[in-house]
C-alpha positions in Angstrom: 77.1 108.4 132.2 73.5 108.9 133.1 71.6 111.6 131.3 70.3 113.4 134.4 73.9 114.2 135.4 74.7 115.8 132.1 71.4 117.8 132.2 72.3 118.9 135.8 75.7 120.0 134.7 74.3 122.1 131.8 71.7 123.7 134.1 74.3 124.6 136.7 76.7 126.1 134.1 73.9 128.1 132.5 72.7 129.3 135.9 76.1 130.5 137.0 76.7 132.2 133.6 73.4 134.0 133.9 74.1 135.2 137.5 77.6 136.5 136.5 76.3 138.3 133.5 73.5 139.9 135.5 75.9 141.0 138.2 78.3 142.6 135.6 75.4 144.5 134.0 74.0 145.6 137.4 77.4 146.7 138.7 78.0 148.7 135.5 74.7 150.5 135.8 75.7 151.6 139.4 78.9 153.3 138.3 77.5 156.9 138.3 79.5 159.9 139.3 78.1 161.1 142.7 76.9 164.7 142.9 78.4 166.8 145.6 77.0 170.2 144.5 76.3 171.6 147.9 79.5 170.4 149.4 81.6 171.8 146.5 79.9 175.2 146.8 80.5 175.3 150.5 84.2 174.3 150.0 84.6 177.1 147.4 83.1 179.7 149.8 85.3 178.5 152.7 88.4 178.5 150.5 87.7 182.1 149.3 87.1 183.3 152.8 90.4 181.8 154.0 92.4 182.5 150.8 95.0 184.6 152.5 95.9 181.7 154.7 95.6 179.0 152.1 97.5 180.9 149.4 100.6 180.8 151.5 100.7 177.0 151.2 103.0 175.5 148.5 102.3 172.1 147.2 100.9 171.0 150.6 99.1 167.7 151.3 96.1 168.3 153.5 93.5 166.0 155.0 90.1 166.1 153.2 87.1 166.7 155.4 84.8 166.1 152.5 83.5 163.0 150.8 85.6 163.7 147.8 89.2 164.6 147.0 90.4 167.9 145.5 93.3 170.1 144.6 93.6 173.9 144.8 95.7 176.0 142.3 96.2 179.7 142.1 95.6 181.9 139.1 99.1 181.2 137.9 98.4 177.4 138.0 100.7 176.9 140.9 99.6 173.9 143.1 98.7 175.2 146.6 97.4 172.0 148.2 95.9 168.6 147.4 94.2 165.8 149.4 95.3 162.7 147.5 98.3 161.5 145.5 97.7 160.9 141.9 94.8 163.3 141.3 94.8 166.0 138.7 96.7 169.2 139.7 96.4 171.1 136.4 93.5 172.3 134.4 94.6 170.3 131.3 95.0 167.1 133.4 91.6 167.7 135.0 90.0 168.2 131.7 91.3 164.9 130.5 90.0 163.1 133.6 86.6 164.7 133.4 87.2 166.4 136.8 85.1 169.3 138.1 86.8 172.7 137.8 85.4 175.7 139.7 86.8 179.2 140.1 87.7 180.5 143.6 86.7 184.1 143.9 88.1 186.6 146.3 86.5 190.1 146.3 84.8 189.3 143.0 87.9 188.3 141.3 89.2 184.8 140.4 92.0 184.0 142.7 92.4 180.3 141.9 90.7 177.1 140.9 89.2 174.2 142.8 89.7 170.8 141.0 87.4 168.1 142.3 88.6 164.6 141.6 86.3 162.3 139.5 86.6 158.8 141.0 85.1 157.0 138.0 88.4 155.5 136.8 89.1 153.9 140.3 85.5 152.7 140.5 85.7 151.1 137.1 89.0 149.4 137.9 87.6 148.0 141.1 84.6 146.8 139.2 86.8 145.2 136.6 88.7 143.4 139.3 85.5 142.2 140.9 84.2 141.0 137.5 87.5 139.3 136.8 87.4 137.5 140.1 83.8 136.4 139.5 84.7 135.0 136.1 87.9 133.4 137.5 85.8 131.7 140.2 83.3 130.5 137.7 86.1 129.1 135.5 87.8 127.4 138.5 84.4 126.0 139.5 83.8 124.6 136.0 87.3 123.3 135.9 86.9 121.5 139.2 83.5 120.1 138.1 85.0 119.0 134.7 88.0 117.3 136.5 85.6 115.5 138.9 83.5 114.5 135.9 86.5 113.3 134.0 87.7 111.3 137.0 84.2 109.9 137.4 84.1 108.8 133.8 87.5 107.3 134.0 86.7 105.3 137.1 83.2 104.3 136.2 83.3 104.0 132.4 86.7 104.0 130.8 88.5 101.6 133.2 85.6 99.1 133.4 85.3 99.3 129.6 89.0 98.6 129.3 88.6 95.6 131.5 85.7 94.4 129.3 87.9 95.0 126.2 90.8 93.1 127.7 88.4 90.3 128.6 87.1 90.2 125.0 90.6 90.0 123.7 91.5 87.1 126.0 88.3 85.3 125.0 89.0 85.9 121.3 92.5 84.6 121.9 91.1 81.4 123.3 91.6 82.1 127.1 88.3 80.8 128.5 89.7 79.9 131.9 90.3 83.4 133.4 87.1 84.7 134.9 86.0 88.4 134.5 86.5 90.4 137.7 83.0 91.2 139.2 82.4 94.9 140.0 78.8 95.9 140.3 79.8 99.5 141.3 80.7 100.6 137.8 78.4 101.4 134.9 78.9 98.0 133.3 78.3 96.1 136.6 75.0 94.7 135.4 76.7 93.2 132.4 79.8 91.8 134.1 78.1 88.6 135.3 76.4 88.1 131.8 79.8 88.3 130.1 81.3 85.8 132.6 78.3 83.5 132.0 79.1 83.8 128.3 82.7 82.8 129.0 81.5 79.8 130.9 79.2 78.7 128.1 81.9 79.1 125.5 84.3 77.0 127.7 81.6 74.3 128.1 80.9 74.5 124.3 84.6 74.1 123.6 84.8 71.1 125.8 81.8 69.6 124.1 83.3 70.3 120.7 86.6 68.7 121.7 84.8 65.7 122.9 82.8 65.5 119.7 86.0 65.8 117.6 87.7 63.1 119.6 84.7 60.9 119.2 84.5 61.5 115.5 88.2 60.7 115.0 87.8 57.5 117.0 84.8 56.6 114.8 86.8 57.4 111.6 89.6 55.2 112.8 87.3 52.4 113.6 85.5 52.7 110.2 88.8 52.9 108.4 90.0 49.8 110.0 86.7 48.0 109.3 86.8 49.1 105.6 90.5 48.2 105.0 89.8 44.6 106.1 87.2 43.8 103.4 89.1 45.8 100.8 92.2 43.7 101.5 90.1 40.6 101.1 88.6 41.8 97.8 92.1 42.6 96.5 93.3 39.1 97.5 90.4 37.4 95.8 90.8 39.5 92.6 94.5 38.7 92.5 93.7 35.0 92.7 91.0 35.3 90.0 93.4 37.1 87.7 95.8 34.2 88.0 93.3 31.5 87.2 91.1 33.2 84.5 91.8 32.7 80.9 89.2 35.1 79.4 90.6 38.5 78.4 87.3 40.3 79.0 87.1 38.9 82.5 90.7 39.7 83.2 90.1 43.3 82.1 87.1 43.5 84.5 89.2 42.1 87.3 91.9 44.6 86.7 89.3 47.4 86.9 88.1 46.0 90.2 91.6 45.8 91.5 92.3 49.4 90.5 89.1 50.6 92.2 90.1 48.6 95.4 93.4 50.4 95.4 91.7 53.8 95.1 89.4 52.9 97.9 92.4 51.9 100.0 94.1 55.3 99.4 90.9 57.2 100.2 90.4 55.3 103.4 93.9 56.4 104.5 92.8 60.0 104.0 90.0 59.4 106.4 92.4 59.4 109.3 93.3 63.1 108.5 90.0 64.6 107.3 86.2 64.3 107.3 83.5 65.6 105.1 83.1 68.7 107.5 86.9 69.3 107.4 87.6 69.2 103.7 90.4 71.8 103.9 92.6 69.1 105.5 92.4 66.9 102.3 95.8 66.9 100.8 96.0 67.7 97.1 99.3 67.1 95.3 98.9 68.4 91.6 101.6 67.4 89.2 102.2 67.3 85.4 100.1 64.5 83.9 99.0 63.6 80.4 95.4 64.0 79.3 95.5 60.4 78.2 95.3 59.4 81.9 92.1 61.4 82.1 90.7 59.0 79.5 91.8 56.1 81.6 90.2 57.7 84.7 86.9 58.1 82.8 86.9 54.4 81.9 87.7 53.3 85.4 85.1 55.6 87.0 82.3 54.7 84.6 81.2 51.6 86.5 77.8 51.5 84.7 79.2 52.0 81.3 77.0 55.1 80.6 79.7 57.0 78.7 78.9 56.8 75.0 81.4 59.3 73.8 84.7 60.5 75.3 86.7 63.0 73.3 89.8 63.8 75.3 92.4 65.8 73.4 96.1 65.3 73.9 97.9 67.8 76.2 99.7 68.1 79.6 97.7 69.4 82.5 98.5 70.3 86.1 96.4 67.9 88.3 96.3 65.2 91.0 95.4 61.9 89.5 94.0 60.5 92.7 91.8 63.5 93.3 90.7 63.6 89.6 89.5 60.0 90.1 87.5 61.2 93.1 86.0 64.1 91.1 85.0 62.0 88.1 83.6 59.3 90.4 81.4 61.9 92.2 80.2 63.4 88.9 79.3 60.0 87.4 77.7 58.9 90.6 75.4 62.0 90.6 74.6 61.4 86.9 73.7 57.7 87.6 71.5 58.7 90.5 69.7 61.8 89.2 69.7 61.4 85.4 70.3 57.7 84.6 70.9 58.5 80.9 73.9 58.2 78.6 76.9 60.4 79.3 79.1 62.3 76.8 82.5 63.7 77.6 84.1 66.3 75.4 87.1 68.6 75.7 88.6 71.8 74.3 91.2 74.5 75.1 90.3 77.9 76.5 92.8 80.6 77.5 95.4 78.4 79.2 92.9 75.8 80.5 92.0 72.4 79.3 88.2 72.1 79.7 86.5 68.7 80.1 82.7 68.7 80.0 80.6 65.8 81.3 77.0 66.0 80.1 73.9 63.9 80.5 70.3 64.2 79.3 68.4 64.0 82.6 66.7 67.4 82.4 69.1 69.3 84.6 68.2 71.4 87.6 66.3 74.6 88.0 68.4 77.6 86.9 68.0 79.4 90.2 69.6 76.4 91.9 72.8 76.3 89.8 74.6 78.7 92.2 73.8 76.7 95.4 74.2 73.0 94.5 78.0 73.3 94.9 77.5 74.3 98.5 78.2 72.0 101.4 75.2 69.7 102.1 73.1 71.5 99.4 70.9 69.5 97.0 68.6 70.5 94.2 64.9 69.9 94.2 65.4 67.1 91.7 67.1 65.1 94.5 63.9 64.7 96.5 63.3 61.0 97.5 66.8 60.0 96.5 69.6 59.2 98.9 72.6 61.5 99.1 74.4 64.0 101.4 74.8 67.0 99.0 78.6 66.8 99.4 79.8 65.4 96.1 79.9 68.6 94.0 81.2 70.5 97.0 84.2 68.0 97.4 84.8 68.1 93.6 84.7 71.9 93.5 87.2 72.1 96.4 89.6 69.6 94.9 89.6 71.2 91.4 90.2 74.6 93.1 93.2 73.2 95.0 94.7 72.1 91.6 94.4 75.7 90.4 91.4 75.0 88.2 87.6 75.6 88.3 84.4 73.6 88.4 81.2 75.0 86.9 77.7 73.7 86.4 75.1 74.6 83.8 72.0 73.2 82.0 72.7 72.2 78.4 69.1 72.1 77.1 68.7 68.4 77.5 70.3 67.8 80.8 73.1 68.8 83.1 76.7 69.7 82.3 79.7 69.8 84.6 82.8 71.7 83.3 86.2 71.0 84.7 88.9 73.6 83.9 92.4 72.2 84.4 95.5 74.3 84.0 97.6 73.6 81.0 101.4 73.1 81.3 
């Protein structure tokens, strides 16, 4: 509702209120008992002169030839005549109504009394009726204006706003096909077209997103197929070499290569269902497993043999072996890339958790960056000039969380430490 209409409404209401108040005050000041002194004196003289005739009347109604009404009683308070029903006919009643009481003298003696009616009560009642009508008219006028105002607001504001609200609900629910009805006559008319343009842009954006997702899935499928082929070839060659080699150390190396090829094959299968931007789709299946398998995972993931100490205590934890291999692989890969020092692995128990700490001596990261390096695509300043996507710790943090554990990072004075808290069984 525009401000000028509200201001006009207030001015109109105030003006009408002032007029009515002024009228009531003015009409009240005009209610003064008229003075008929000369007429009353003349009536008393005429009545006294004709008393012999008038006194023979008994409670008679007569036509008043004066501007006022009156009643005549004799000395014994007997009503002789009157000019209007309802006026005072006794001295006591006249006194209560503030009527004028004058003696009628005949031959110097009081023969009766003239009671002149005071019309103040009727005048006041008529004035009250007029005032009530004025106030009623004002109330009716304000009611009509308010109803018109309410209807205006409903048609021009409430209903259009309801349409916009319904449109927003449909858009939030994913309905980007139904256009918003155009109506430039309401208060939101100027915005209607903008909202519909927004819907069109959202629909176009959804189509672009769907096309991008489809393209990405197709790319993942192609990459997965291309990766599985060389991996299968590697596994075949390793299997052949395991059959022909006689050296135990070489055989152990080939077994490690074969194990890693199997892990790559399993990870590639997951690429059909998730991408780095959609990690929530990665399936994590934690089960009971011995901590001894963690020791084996560490050996398999330490491709550069940087682990100089691995103290893994015996216990049963709740974890997903495949995902733990992925976590340790990411952590070791980061250490190789950013620290390139020896790595120590230690473990201890803490309030229902089995804690495994992986530490290097590469100097660590600035303390103010510890809270952000586990974010998606976030890298520390020590990563400058080195390849990477900033996704390894984010993946690891997510996977450990899905196992019911925690992943934390800290500086250890000499380098960087990653703590893995795994639930104990």
